[in-house]
N, C-alpha and C positions, 0 to 999 in steps of 0.2 A: 382935298380930293381933286383928281384930274377931271376936267370936264371938256365939253366940246368947244368951249371958247378959248381954251388954252392953245397956244401955238406949239405944235408938235411937228418937228421936221427931222430929217436924217442929216447927219454931219459926220464926216471922217476927219475933221480937223483935230489935231492934237492927240490922236489915238496912240497908245503905246506901240512900239515897233513890233512886239510879238504878236499883235493882232493882225498884222499885214497879211499873212497867209489866209486868215479867216475872211478878211475883207475880199481878197481875190477870189476865194472859193464862192462867196456869196454872189459876187458879180458874174461868175462864169458858169455856175452849176445849172443844169437843166432839170426840170421837174422829175422826169423819169429816172434821173440819176439819184434822186432822193428816195423815191418810193414808187411801187407799182400801183399804189392806190391814189389816183388823182381825182379831183372834183368832178362830179357828174356834168356832162356837157349840157344837160337840160337846166342847170342852175339850181338843182335841188341841194339840200343840205343846209345846216345852220352855220352861219358865218361866225368864226371865232378867231382868237389870236392867242399866242403864247409869247412870253418874254424869255429869250435865251440870253441871260445876263452874265457877262464875263467880268470878273473882278480880279484884283491883285491881292492874294492872301499871303499868309505866313510862309507858304510853300510854293509861291509863284502863282500863275494863273489858276483861276477856279471858276466854277459855275454854281449859280444859285438854283437849288431844287427845293421842292416841298413834297410832303407825303400827304395824300388826300385822305380825309377821314373815312373810316371803315363803314360809316353809315350812309355814305353818298350813293345815289342811284346809279351814277355813271363812273366807271373807273375807280371804284371804292378801294381804299388802301394802297393805291398805286403811286409810287414816286413819279413826279412830273415837274415840268416847268410851270411857274405861275401862269395863269391864263384862264380864259373862259369865253363865253359867247359875247358878241358885240351887242351893246345896248343902242337904242335909237340916238341917244345923245352923243355917242362916239363918232357919229358922222358917216360918211360914205365908205362902205366896205371895200370899194375899189380904189380908194385913194389913201387918206390918212386915218380912216376909221380903225383899222387894225393897230396902228401905232398908239392911239389913245386907249383902245381896249386893253392892250397888253400892259400899259402902265397902270391903268385903273385897276385891273384885276390883280396885278402884283401888289399894289398898295392895299387893296382890300384883303388879300389873302396872307400877306407877309408883313405888313406895316412899312414896307419900303417907301422911302421918300423919293418920289419920281423926279424931283428937281435935281437929284444927284446922278441921274442916268442920262447918258448920251446915246441916243439911238443912231446906229450907223449902217444898218442893212436890213433887208427883208428877203427871206427865202420864198420860192414859189409856193403857192397855196397847195396844201395836201388834203387828203381825205381820210377820215377814220370811219370805216364802214359800220362798226358795232354801235357807235353813237350818232352817226350821220353828221358829224361835225366837219366843216370845211375850215381847215386851220391855216392861218398865216403865221409862220414863225418870224418874230421880230427880234433882231439882235441888238444888244446894247452893251455899252461899256460903263461899269460902275465907277464913274469918275470921282464921285464923292460918296463913299460908303455910309450907310445909315443903319441903325439897329433894325434887325428883323426878327420875327418870331411869329408864333401862332396868334392870329387875331380872333378867329372864330373857330373853336374846337369842333363845331358841327361841320365845318368845311375842311379844316386842315389839322392833321395830326402832329406834324412838326415841320420846321423849316431848317434847312441845312445847306452848307456849301461843300462842294467836292473839288479837290485839287485836280487839275487836268493831268498831273503826273500820275494820279491814281487811276484815272480813266484810261490812260494809255498803257498802264502796267499790264503786261500779258497775264499776270497772275490773277487779275481782277476781271478778266474777260471770259465770257462763255456764250453758248447758244442756249437761249431760253426755249423750252418746249411747252407749248400750250396744250391743255387737254384735248383740243381739237386736232392736234398734230401740227399746227403751224409753228414754225421755227423762226427765230429772229435774234439779233444781237442783244446781249445783256451785259450788265456791269454789276459786280458785287462790291459795293463801296458804302462806307458809312453805315454799316449794319443794315443795308437795304439792297434789294434786288431791283435794279433799274432795268425795265424791259419795255416792250411795246413801242408806241409812237415816240416817246421821249428817248429811249435808247437808240431807236433808228436815226433820229436827228443827230444825236451825239456821235454815233458811229460814222455817219456820212460827213459830218463836219471834221472829225479827226482825220478821216481818209483824205478828203479833198484839200485840207489845210496842210497835208504832209506830216501830220503828227502821229499817225497810226504806226504802231509797232507790230511785228508779226506775232500772232497769237493762235492758240490751238482752237480751231473752229469745230473740232470734234468733241471738245469738252462741253457737256450738256448739263443744264440745271433745270429742274422742274419749277413751276411757279410757286409750289408749296414747299420750297427748299428749306424752310425753317422747321417743318414738321418732323 
């Protein structure tokens, strides 16, 4: 298990060349360019982190995602990046605490071996109003892939990877419509509807990395698209 005594640092050494535009995007993007929901200025909110993990799969670059268990109190049944709230042993939330938390949560949720992950960037902290989480997206390169799968079915329904080629395919893109009327980017991939915070991060990364392809923003999909 990853713990606070482990040395965790960011490094861009030896990254594959196809990650260069992602690295540039991470270094230059402003918080408001990622989301209109930014952390409360009064410091409220629960500090958390997610791991945005890029790997090299059979069809080229891919991202690791998981589907949260339907029994969870927060974001039940929703595809997401591995991640969760910071624990005290993760350390300072303003320095390397999010790095440790992202790796620890990914290990707990997917069985990922964190020693095979090279962390190379951190996006600005964002806010999820419905759960009051202040989220730090931590980006990593799956330098030495390890087996992954459901560790605890009470938390995770499944673990899967999605080729970036599928995420950029206009046929897999849509605008998700929440019952509240809120609209946001969505991806129909791997028999899942990726929406909400996770889809927003993916959408912005594809855009600022220059990977985005023109897609029909008028194509809408309800959250209960399987019904």
